[in-house]
C-alpha positions as CSV (number, residue, x, y, z in Angstrom):
1,M,0.0,0.0,0.0
2,Y,1.4,3.4,-1.0
3,K,1.4,6.2,1.5
4,A,-0.9,9.1,0.7
5,S,2.1,11.5,0.9
6,R,3.6,10.0,-2.2
7,F,0.8,11.4,-4.3
8,S,-0.1,15.0,-5.3
9,P,-3.6,16.2,-4.3
10,L,-4.8,15.8,-8.0
11,T,-3.3,12.4,-8.3
12,S,-4.9,11.3,-5.0
13,I,-8.3,12.5,-6.2
14,I,-8.0,10.6,-9.5
15,R,-6.6,7.5,-7.7
16,H,-9.5,7.5,-5.3
17,T,-12.0,7.9,-8.1
18,V,-10.9,5.2,-10.5
19,V,-8.5,2.9,-8.5
20,T,-9.2,2.6,-4.8
21,L,-12.9,3.6,-4.8
22,P,-14.8,1.1,-2.6
23,T,-17.5,-0.4,-4.8
24,P,-20.3,-2.9,-3.9
25,I,-19.2,-6.4,-4.9
26,N,-22.6,-7.4,-6.4
27,I,-23.4,-4.5,-8.9
28,S,-24.4,-5.9,-12.3
29,T,-23.9,-4.8,-15.9
30,W,-26.7,-2.2,-15.5
31,W,-24.2,-0.1,-13.6
32,N,-21.9,0.1,-16.6
33,F,-23.9,2.8,-18.3
34,G,-22.5,5.5,-16.1
35,S,-19.0,5.0,-17.6
36,L,-20.4,4.5,-21.1
37,L,-22.2,7.8,-20.8
38,G,-18.8,9.4,-19.9
39,I,-17.3,8.0,-23.0
40,C,-20.2,9.2,-25.1
41,L,-19.9,12.8,-23.7
42,A,-16.1,12.9,-24.3
43,S,-16.7,11.6,-27.9
44,Q,-19.4,14.2,-28.5
45,I,-17.3,17.0,-27.2
46,F,-14.3,16.0,-29.3
47,S,-16.1,15.3,-32.5
48,G,-18.2,18.5,-32.0
49,L,-15.0,20.6,-31.6
50,V,-13.6,19.2,-34.8
51,L,-16.9,19.9,-36.7
52,S,-17.1,23.4,-35.4
53,L,-13.7,24.2,-37.1
54,H,-15.5,23.8,-40.5
55,F,-18.9,25.2,-39.7
56,T,-20.4,28.6,-40.6
57,A,-23.5,29.7,-38.6
58,H,-25.3,31.5,-41.4
59,T,-28.7,30.6,-43.0
60,D,-27.3,31.2,-46.5
61,L,-24.1,29.1,-45.9
62,S,-24.7,26.4,-43.2
63,F,-26.4,23.8,-45.3
64,Y,-23.8,24.1,-48.2
65,V,-20.9,24.2,-45.8
66,V,-22.1,20.9,-44.2
67,I,-22.5,19.3,-47.6
68,Q,-19.2,20.6,-49.0
69,S,-17.3,19.5,-46.0
70,F,-18.2,15.9,-46.7
71,G,-15.9,15.8,-49.7
72,D,-13.4,18.6,-49.2
73,V,-12.4,18.1,-45.5
74,Y,-10.4,15.0,-44.6
75,Y,-12.6,12.6,-42.5
76,N,-15.3,15.2,-42.0
77,W,-17.8,12.6,-43.0
78,W,-16.5,10.3,-40.3
79,F,-16.7,12.9,-37.5
80,R,-20.1,14.0,-38.6
81,A,-21.5,10.5,-38.7
82,L,-19.9,9.8,-35.3
83,H,-21.4,13.0,-33.9
84,A,-24.9,12.3,-35.3
85,N,-25.0,8.7,-34.3
86,G,-23.2,9.3,-31.1
87,A,-26.1,11.5,-30.0
88,S,-28.5,8.5,-30.5
89,F,-26.3,6.2,-28.5
90,F,-25.9,8.9,-25.9
91,F,-29.7,8.9,-25.4
92,I,-29.9,5.1,-25.5
93,G,-27.4,5.1,-22.6
94,L,-29.2,7.9,-20.7
95,Y,-32.6,6.2,-21.0
96,L,-31.1,2.8,-19.8
97,H,-29.3,4.6,-17.0
98,I,-32.5,6.2,-15.8
99,A,-34.5,3.0,-16.1
100,R,-31.9,1.2,-14.0
101,G,-32.2,4.1,-11.4
102,L,-36.0,3.7,-11.3
103,Y,-35.9,0.0,-11.0
104,Y,-33.2,-0.3,-8.3
105,G,-34.2,2.8,-6.3
106,S,-31.2,5.0,-7.1
107,Y,-33.4,8.0,-6.9
108,L,-33.2,7.8,-3.1
109,F,-29.8,9.4,-3.4
110,K,-31.5,12.8,-3.8
111,E,-28.5,14.9,-4.8
112,V,-27.2,12.4,-7.3
113,W,-30.6,11.9,-8.9
114,S,-31.5,15.6,-9.0
115,I,-28.2,16.5,-10.7
116,G,-28.7,13.6,-13.1
117,V,-32.2,14.9,-14.1
118,V,-30.7,18.4,-14.7
119,I,-28.0,16.8,-16.9
120,L,-30.7,15.0,-18.9
121,L,-32.5,18.3,-19.5
122,L,-29.3,20.0,-20.6
123,V,-28.4,17.1,-22.9
124,M,-31.9,17.3,-24.5
125,A,-31.5,21.0,-25.0
126,S,-28.1,20.6,-26.5
127,A,-29.3,17.8,-28.8
128,F,-32.2,20.0,-30.0
129,L,-29.9,22.9,-30.7
130,G,-27.4,20.8,-32.6
131,Y,-30.2,19.3,-34.8
132,V,-31.0,22.8,-36.0
133,L,-27.5,23.7,-37.1
134,P,-27.3,21.8,-40.5
135,W,-30.3,24.0,-41.6
136,G,-32.1,21.3,-43.5
137,Q,-35.9,21.2,-43.8
138,M,-36.5,19.2,-40.7
139,S,-34.0,21.3,-38.8
140,F,-35.7,24.6,-39.8
141,W,-39.2,23.4,-39.2
142,G,-38.3,21.6,-36.0
143,A,-36.8,24.8,-34.6
144,T,-39.9,26.8,-35.7
145,V,-42.4,24.4,-34.1
146,I,-40.5,23.8,-30.8
147,T,-39.6,27.5,-30.2
148,S,-43.2,28.5,-31.0
149,L,-44.4,26.4,-28.1
150,F,-43.1,29.1,-25.7
151,S,-45.8,31.4,-27.1
152,A,-48.3,29.4,-25.0
153,L,-46.9,30.9,-21.9
154,P,-49.3,33.4,-20.4
155,V,-48.3,37.1,-20.7
156,I,-44.6,36.7,-21.5
157,G,-45.0,34.0,-24.2
158,G,-44.7,36.3,-27.2
159,D,-41.7,38.2,-25.9
160,V,-39.9,34.9,-25.0
161,V,-40.4,33.6,-28.6
162,V,-39.1,36.9,-30.1
163,W,-36.1,36.7,-27.8
164,L,-35.3,33.1,-28.7
165,W,-35.6,33.9,-32.4
166,G,-33.6,37.2,-32.2
167,G,-36.3,38.6,-34.5
168,F,-39.8,37.9,-35.7
169,S,-39.0,34.5,-37.4
170,V,-36.5,31.7,-37.2
171,D,-33.6,33.3,-39.2
172,N,-29.9,34.1,-39.0
173,A,-29.9,35.4,-35.5
174,T,-31.6,32.2,-34.3
175,L,-29.0,30.0,-35.9
176,T,-26.1,32.0,-34.5
177,R,-27.3,31.9,-30.9
178,F,-28.2,28.2,-31.3
179,F,-24.7,27.5,-32.4
180,G,-23.3,29.4,-29.5
181,L,-25.5,27.6,-27.0
182,H,-24.8,24.2,-28.5
183,F,-21.1,24.8,-28.2
184,V,-21.3,25.9,-24.5
185,L,-23.8,23.5,-23.1
186,P,-21.7,20.3,-23.3
187,F,-19.0,21.9,-21.1
188,I,-21.7,22.8,-18.5
189,V,-22.9,19.2,-18.7
190,A,-19.3,18.0,-18.1
191,G,-19.1,20.2,-15.0
192,L,-22.4,18.8,-13.7
193,V,-21.1,15.3,-14.4
194,G,-18.2,16.0,-12.1
195,L,-20.6,17.2,-9.4
196,H,-22.8,14.1,-10.1
197,L,-19.8,11.8,-9.5
198,F,-18.7,13.8,-6.4
199,F,-22.1,13.1,-4.7
200,L,-22.2,9.6,-5.9
201,H,-18.8,8.8,-4.4
202,D,-19.7,10.6,-1.2
203,Q,-22.9,8.6,-0.7
204,G,-21.8,5.3,-2.3
205,S,-23.3,3.3,-5.1
206,S,-26.5,1.3,-4.7
207,N,-26.7,-2.4,-5.6
208,P,-29.2,-4.8,-7.0
209,L,-30.4,-6.1,-3.6
210,G,-31.0,-2.6,-2.3
211,V,-29.3,-3.4,1.1
212,S,-26.3,-1.9,2.8
213,S,-23.0,-3.1,1.3
214,D,-20.6,-1.2,3.5
215,F,-19.0,-4.5,4.7
216,N,-18.9,-6.2,1.3
217,K,-17.0,-3.9,-1.1
218,V,-14.0,-4.2,-3.4
219,V,-11.7,-1.6,-5.0
220,F,-12.8,-0.2,-8.3
221,H,-9.6,-1.2,-10.1
222,H,-9.1,-3.7,-11.6
223,Y,-12.5,-5.4,-11.0
224,Y,-14.8,-2.8,-12.4
225,V,-12.3,-1.0,-14.7
226,L,-12.0,-4.3,-16.8
227,K,-15.8,-4.8,-16.6
228,D,-16.4,-1.2,-17.9
229,L,-13.8,-1.7,-20.7
230,V,-15.7,-4.8,-21.9
231,G,-19.0,-2.9,-21.8
232,A,-17.4,-0.1,-23.7
233,C,-16.4,-2.5,-26.5
234,F,-19.9,-3.8,-26.8
235,F,-21.3,-0.3,-26.8
236,I,-18.7,1.3,-29.2
237,G,-18.8,-1.7,-31.7
238,P,-22.4,-1.1,-32.9
239,L,-21.8,2.6,-33.0
240,L,-18.8,2.3,-35.3
241,G,-20.7,-0.3,-37.3
242,L,-23.5,2.3,-37.9
243,V,-20.9,5.0,-38.7
244,Y,-19.2,2.9,-41.3
245,F,-22.0,0.9,-42.9
246,N,-25.2,2.9,-42.6
247,P,-24.4,6.4,-41.1
248,W,-27.8,8.0,-42.0
249,L,-30.1,5.2,-40.9
250,L,-31.4,7.2,-37.9
251,G,-31.6,10.5,-39.7
252,D,-34.5,12.1,-41.6
253,P,-34.3,12.3,-45.4
254,E,-36.0,15.7,-45.3
255,N,-32.8,17.0,-43.7
256,F,-30.9,16.5,-47.0
257,I,-33.1,19.4,-48.4
258,E,-32.1,22.9,-47.5
259,G,-34.5,24.6,-45.1
260,N,-37.2,26.5,-46.9
261,P,-39.7,28.7,-44.9
262,L,-42.1,28.5,-47.9
263,V,-42.4,24.7,-48.1
264,T,-43.7,22.8,-45.0
265,P,-42.7,19.1,-44.8
266,H,-45.7,16.8,-44.9
267,H,-44.9,15.4,-41.4
268,I,-42.8,17.3,-39.0
269,Q,-41.2,15.2,-36.3
270,P,-38.1,15.4,-34.1
271,E,-35.3,12.8,-33.8
272,W,-36.4,9.4,-32.5
273,Y,-35.1,10.1,-28.9
274,F,-37.7,12.9,-28.5
275,L,-40.6,11.1,-30.0
276,F,-42.1,9.9,-26.7
277,A,-42.3,13.5,-25.4
278,Y,-43.6,14.7,-28.8
279,A,-46.4,12.1,-28.6
280,I,-47.3,13.5,-25.2
281,L,-47.3,17.0,-26.5
282,R,-49.7,16.1,-29.3
283,A,-52.0,14.1,-27.1
284,V,-53.3,17.3,-25.4
285,P,-55.6,19.4,-27.6
286,N,-54.9,22.6,-25.8
287,K,-51.5,24.3,-26.6
288,L,-50.6,25.4,-23.1
289,G,-51.8,22.0,-21.8
290,G,-49.6,20.2,-24.3
291,V,-46.5,22.3,-23.3
292,V,-47.2,21.6,-19.6
293,A,-47.5,17.9,-20.3
294,L,-44.3,17.9,-22.5
295,A,-42.4,19.5,-19.6
296,A,-44.0,17.2,-17.0
297,A,-42.9,14.1,-19.0
298,V,-39.3,14.8,-17.9
299,L,-39.7,17.0,-14.8
300,V,-41.8,14.2,-13.2
301,L,-38.4,12.5,-12.5
302,F,-37.8,15.2,-9.8
303,Y,-40.8,13.7,-8.0
304,M,-39.2,10.3,-7.4
305,P,-36.9,11.2,-4.5
306,V,-39.9,12.5,-2.5
307,S,-42.3,9.7,-3.5
308,P,-43.6,7.4,-0.7
309,K,-40.8,5.4,0.8
310,T,-40.7,1.6,1.0
311,S,-39.1,-0.9,3.4
312,L,-36.8,-2.2,0.7
313,K,-34.9,-0.1,-1.9
314,G,-35.8,-0.8,-5.5
315,L,-38.3,-3.1,-7.0
316,S,-36.4,-6.4,-6.9
317,F,-38.7,-7.8,-4.1
318,Y,-42.0,-6.1,-5.3
319,P,-43.8,-8.2,-8.0
320,W,-46.5,-5.6,-8.5
321,G,-43.9,-2.9,-8.8
322,K,-42.0,-4.9,-11.3
323,M,-45.2,-5.3,-13.4
324,L,-45.8,-1.5,-13.3
325,F,-42.1,-0.8,-14.2
326,F,-42.1,-3.1,-17.3
327,S,-45.4,-1.7,-18.3
328,L,-43.8,1.7,-18.2
329,I,-41.0,0.4,-20.5
330,G,-43.7,-0.8,-23.0
331,V,-45.5,2.5,-22.8
332,F,-42.3,4.4,-23.5
333,F,-41.7,2.3,-26.7
334,L,-45.3,2.7,-27.8
335,L,-45.2,6.5,-27.2
336,T,-42.0,6.6,-29.4
337,W,-43.9,4.7,-32.1
338,A,-47.0,7.0,-31.8
339,G,-44.8,10.1,-32.0
340,S,-43.5,9.1,-35.4
341,K,-47.1,8.9,-36.8
342,P,-49.1,11.7,-38.4
343,V,-51.5,13.7,-36.2
344,E,-54.6,11.9,-37.1
345,E,-56.9,9.1,-35.8
346,P,-56.3,6.6,-34.4
347,Y,-52.8,7.8,-33.4
348,V,-54.1,10.8,-31.4
349,V,-56.3,8.6,-29.2
350,I,-53.5,6.1,-28.8
351,S,-51.2,8.9,-27.7
352,Q,-53.7,10.1,-25.2
353,V,-54.1,6.7,-23.6
354,L,-50.4,6.0,-23.6
355,S,-49.7,9.5,-22.0
356,F,-52.2,8.7,-19.2
357,L,-50.5,5.4,-18.6
358,Y,-47.1,7.0,-18.6
359,F,-48.0,9.5,-15.8
360,S,-50.0,6.8,-14.0
361,Y,-46.8,4.9,-13.2
362,F,-45.3,7.7,-11.2
363,A,-48.6,8.2,-9.3
364,L,-49.1,4.5,-8.6
365,I,-45.6,3.1,-7.9
366,G,-45.3,4.5,-4.4
367,P,-48.8,3.3,-3.1
368,I,-48.5,-0.1,-4.8
369,T,-45.2,-0.9,-3.2
370,R,-46.4,0.5,0.2
371,I,-49.4,-1.9,0.0
372,Q,-47.0,-4.8,-0.7
373,D,-45.0,-3.8,2.4
374,K,-48.1,-4.1,4.6
375,L,-48.9,-7.5,3.0
376,L,-45.4,-8.8,3.7
């Protein structure tokens, strides 16, 4: 064992974070997604920095600069495909990370969970801003539709929209400020990730059984470093496969057409990772109600740390809770499917039913598990 005095303060912090950190011995593969998300964030920041060197935030030039860079800048196609598909894999990791937290009761670590939800909100904002930058048809109309939602706010709605646009329509000023915000937000996210890890290491990781593991821990290295490396290989492999063999599989063909304010796409929809929230937005006929439901779809996660407490952490020993949880997973996939469909029957009714079921989970999971506590 080395003495602490042999390490500088910075080296000691890094060593305690990735080498000697006491970690529960029974955590499963579902705990790998935290490190995978760190890899995704680093990849997005690096590829984004490279792409920003060859980007011009101007409505007359952005689309053509993006297209021209494919052929004229070495490996620009690779960095662009990595950045676009990396965003999708980032959200896959985020959603699985949140699902694991909901199932195993990680939301009981209030500081860790709350900062994690803030990170989710900022990543969603950054992804939306980045989607606008290529200035394709879906980029332009997506920006128009989503920013127009703020007009539903009472009294200040109109002023907020004009401030967001930098004028009276989505135009050059909008694109410029979106580029600036898209550049800055990932660094704010990186700072919050550091705070997230600080509170996580201060409070300790949860585990599948939901019981105290203070007397049954191992050091992080080499047990979990190797495990995370294996997980990274399984995660990065499909990402690179997509980049090399079908880089535009998850994109929208409309975005290969330059943004035109005079031609509205037949069906405006966001990227797949926002479709569940988009379906909830469209399920409410009233504009303000739809905006509130859209915000609540994510902000409801802040409710979990103050939801009714149970005798055991997580849902591992609550059969009814498990049924509700896996129903939520099914509802999430169905909402994603419904969000990709036109705003017509029967998809509107389906979205309304699914939205009700989505919010019902958060209302029912506490009372259901409390009833099972009494029965046990």
